[in-house]
MIRO-646537 format. One record per residue (C-alpha): residue in one letter; x, y, z. Coordinates in pm, whole numbers, padded with zeros to 5 digits, always signed. Example, Ala and Ser with C-alpha at 12.3 -4.5 7.8 and 13.67 -1.06 7.14 Angstrom:
2
A+01230-00450+00780/S+01367-00106+00714/
***
This chain:
64
M-00015-00003-00009/V+00165+00337-00069/C+00149+00659+00196/V-00037+00912-00011/W-00172+01330+00134/S-00539+01170+00140/F-00528+00882+00387/V-00390+01166+00634/D-00744+01225+00788/R-00771+00795+00839/M-00409+00824+01001/P-00458+01082+01273/Y-00140+00935+01526/T+00091+00937+01246/V+00011+01296+01165/A+00041+01393+01536/T+00363+01145+01554/I+00479+01352+01258/L+00376+01708+01400/E+00496+01638+01730/L+00873+01590+01548/M+00836+01867+01365/R+00751+02056+01666/Y+01007+01949+01914/K+01312+01963+01591/T+01287+02099+01266/L+01468+01935+00940/V+01501+02263+00770/P+01535+02603+01018/F+01500+02820+00785/T+01365+02886+00416/V+01337+03102+00125/H+01057+03226-00070/A+01046+03440-00344/T+00682+03678-00292/L+00422+03651-00549/Q+00265+03985-00536/D+00277+04302-00300/T+00098+04244-00046/E+00185+04375+00397/V+00336+04125+00661/G+00288+04330+00987/G+00245+04659+00849/Y+00538+04671+00621/F+00453+04686+00220/V+00650+04372+00112/Q+00721+04416-00333/S+00684+04115-00554/E+00956+03869-00619/T+01085+04057-00254/M+01331+03726-00109/V+01129+03628+00215/R+01343+03392+00495/C+01101+03237+00710/N+01271+03091+01096/G+01168+02769+01107/L+01276+02728+01520/T+01101+03012+01566/L+00758+02932+01443/C+00796+02607+01700/Y+00791+02766+02031/I+00571+03082+01862/N+00405+03149+02241/S-00001+03129+02166/
***
């Protein structure tokens, strides 16, 4: 049997385990993306095709 994304609703324990492992230790701490259109984030204007870095480590430990 091949595991595909459509099976995710039938594997709650597997998904929970993967999410917990990602929270505990991220594999790729920094990623780089480019914006597709002009946008505003946190009150700052970001032009189209701007390179944006995402710190995955802080995303795992944000206090709500």
